[in-house]
N, C-alpha and C positions, 0 to 999 in steps of 0.2 A: 710902375708898369701901367700902361694904358689899358683901360677896360675894353673888352671886346664890344664892338658896336652891335647892339641887339635891336636897333630900330628896324621895323618891318620894311621889307623890300619886295619888289616883284621882278621876276626875270622873264616875264612873258613879253611885255611890250612897253615902249616909251609912252609917256603921257601926252595928252593933247596940247599942253602948254610948252612942250619941248619941240619948238618949231624948226630947229636946225637938223633934226633927224627923225626918221620913222623906222623903228626897229621891231622885229618880231624874233624873239629868242636869239638876239645878237645878229640876226641877218638884216641887211638893208632891204626893207620891204619894197621900195620903189625900184631899186636897181638889181636886186638879187632874186626877188620872189615874183612880183607881178609880171605876168606874161612869160615867165620862165618855169615856174613849177605849178602843179595842179592844185586844186582845192584839197584833194585827198592827201597830197604830200604836205601841204601847209597845215592841215589838221594834225597829222602825225608829228610834225615839227612843234606845233604849239603845245601839244599834250606831253610829248616826251623830251623835247629840247633838242632832238636830233632830226635831220632830214632822213627820210627812209631810203633804204636801198630799193632797187627796182623790184626785188622780190616782195619786200614789205609793202611797197606801194600797190602792187598787183593784188595782194591778199586783202589789204584794207579796202581797196576799191571794190573788189568782188563782194565783200561783206556788206558794204554800204549799198550797193546795187540790189543785193538779195533782199535786204530789209525794207526797201523803199515803199513797197505796197503789197497788199495781199487782199485786195477787193474791199467789200463792205464789212470791215471788221468793227468791233466796238469803237475803236479810236476813230475810224473814218465816219461812222454814224454820228458820233458826238460832234466831230468837226462840221459835218453837214448840218446838224441841227443848229449849231452856233452860227454858221454862215448864213443860214436862213433868218435867224433872229437878229444878227448884227452884220448885215451885208457890207457895211463900210469899214469893218474892222477885221480883216482876214487874219491878222495875227492872233486875235482872240480865239477864233475857230481852231487854228493850228495849236495854240497853247493848250486849249481844253482837251483836244484829242491826245496830245502828248502825255497828259497826266495819267493815261491808262497804262503806260509802260511801267511794269513792276514785276512782282514775283510770278504773275500768271501769264502776262503777255510781254514777250520780247525781253523782259528783264532777266529771264533765265540764262541769258548769255553770261551774266556775271556769276550766277550760281554755279554754272558749269565750269566757268573759268577758275573759280575758287576751288572747286573740287579737283580739277586736274592739276592745279598748282600745288595743292596739298599732297596729291599723289606723287608728283615729281620730287617734292621735297621730303617725302616720308623716309627715304632710305630703304624702303621695302621693295622687293622685286615686283615689277609691274603686275604680273599675274596674281601674285599673292595679295597685293594691295587692292586690286579690283575685286577679287573674291571676298575679301574682308569688308570692303566698303559696301558692296551690294548686300551681303549678309546682314550687316548692321542696319542699313536702311530698311530692308525688308522686315527685320525684327521690330524696328521702331515705327514701321508703317510711314516712313518718310518718303516724300517724292524724290524723283531723280530729275534734277534740273537739266533741261536740254534733251529729254528722252520722251518719246511718245507723241502722237498727233491724232486728232479725231478723224482725219481723212486718210492720212498716209499710214496704213496699218502694218505694212511689211518693210518698205524702204521709202525714205524721204528723198525724192529726186533732187531736192535742193542741196541736201548734204552731199550727194554724189557729185553734183556739179562743182560745188565748192572745193571738195577734195581733189577733183580733176584739175581745177585751176592750180591748186597747191602743188600737185605733182608736176604740172607743166613748168612751174618755175623752180622746181627742186626743193620744195618745202615739204618735208615728211619726217617729223620728229617725234619726240617722246609724248607730247600732248595728244597728238592724233592717235598714237598707239593706245594710250590710256583711255581715250574716248571710245575706241572700238572694243577694248577689253571690257569696259563697263557694260556696253551693249550686249556682248556675248554672255557675260555673267548674269545679267538680268534675265535673259531667256533661259539659261541653264538652271539657275536657282529659283526663279519665279515662275517658270513654266509658261511664260507668255512673251510674245515679241513686243518690245518697246523700242522702235527704231530710233537711232540717233537723229534728232531733228535739226533743222537749220540753225536754231539758236545754240544748240549744243556744239554743232560743228563750228560755228563762228567763235564760240568760247574757246575751243581748242586752237583754232587758227590764230586768234588774237594773242593767245599765249605763245604760240610759235614765233610770232613776229615781235615779241617783247612789249606788247601793249598792256598797260597796267590794268589789273582786274577791276580796281575801283573806278576806272574810267569806261569800262565796257558798256554799261547802260547808256552812256553818252553817245556811243556809236549808233545805238538804236534811235536815240533822239535826233541826232543829226540826219540820219537816213530817212526816218519816217516823216520828218518835217517836210521834205519835198513831196512825199506822197500825199500828206494831208493838205498841203497847199493845192495840189491837183484836185482833190475831192472838194475842197471848199470852193474853188473856182467853178468846177462843174455844177455844184449845187446851185449857184447863181443862175445857171442856164436851165437845169432840168427840174428843179424844185422837187426833189425826192423826199425832203423832210416831211412834207404833208402826207405823202403816201405812207411813210414809216409810222407817223403818228396815228393815222387812221387804222393801220394794221394793229397797232398796240391797243387802241381803244376797243377794237372788235375782239381781240384775243384775251383781253384782261377786263372783264366787266366788273362793275361794282357789286359788292355783296354785303348785306347787312350783317352785323356781328351776331353770332349765335347767342 
């Protein structure tokens, strides 16, 4: 009996030395994809191996647009500082800013997605699961990924818009329900309002369209790359890095050790 072939393989795309074809996930890149599908659709295809439905495309595209920029964030400031330092290497500025995506900024998409996925797979009634999850998190003083925002105290308008888009295309499933139940339970048990924020909503929506939890932070990376490119390019014109550094120097003076 022949032994199974265990040689490593890739199903993503054909290599550069395969000059007779150019494939992405089995699709002819030149004839089936370029000029026929969007970047959003191609991204879904590359990650999942399937071309998205119109509903999946609309949801993923809405998530990508929502995360593109949020003003002078830590990521944007870092990119601007690097753009000022290395003006001929815009990719360095972008890459530096992207390194801020993690458990605090934007990376909570994956934490929320994982939480909702666990809830859907728990076999427990949604209301009971939400109540138990919130109680456990409060007891352990654990953060709720995708909930709360320093500016949006009651309702995050970004969440509302994302869910409006989902409703427009007929996406309203168990993950959205779980996300809302957690929000309700946080207020009921914790005695304070922690609104479902944009990253939490995106975590729920990506679950709804079958996007892998492990790849969710990648959505933030793809989206914010465009925003950071814009900040880096603007920095070359406006020179805000010097203003930021001067503000830091004034706000944080040197002090001798006691």
